[in-house]
C-alpha positions as CSV (number, residue, x, y, z in Angstrom):
1,M,94.3,116.5,113.6
2,D,90.9,117.1,112.1
3,L,88.6,114.6,110.5
4,S,89.4,115.6,106.8
5,T,93.1,115.0,107.4
6,V,92.4,111.5,108.9
7,V,90.2,110.7,105.9
8,R,92.8,111.8,103.5
9,L,95.5,109.8,105.2
10,A,93.2,106.7,105.2
11,E,92.5,107.1,101.5
12,F,96.2,107.5,100.8
13,W,97.2,104.4,102.7
14,A,94.2,102.4,101.2
15,I,95.3,103.3,97.6
16,K,99.0,102.6,98.5
17,S,98.3,99.2,100.0
18,A,95.9,98.3,97.1
19,M,98.7,99.0,94.7
20,V,101.4,97.3,96.7
21,L,99.6,94.1,97.6
22,P,98.8,92.8,94.1
23,S,102.3,93.5,92.9
24,R,103.7,91.5,95.8
25,V,101.4,88.6,95.1
26,F,102.3,88.9,91.4
27,L,106.0,88.8,92.3
28,L,105.5,85.8,94.6
29,A,103.7,83.9,91.8
30,V,106.4,84.7,89.2
31,S,109.2,83.6,91.6
32,A,107.3,80.4,92.4
33,L,106.8,79.7,88.7
34,L,110.5,80.3,88.1
35,T,111.6,78.1,90.9
36,L,109.3,75.2,90.0
37,P,111.3,73.9,87.0
38,L,114.5,74.1,89.1
39,A,113.1,72.1,92.0
């Protein structure tokens, strides 16, 4: 594996995690808000 392939993979995973993490936090916040009135 040469360096450019490693850099491309790193960029791909950085973008992927940057997109996934905020949506997970958003979903957690929404579910917390929805369960608060029921608790």
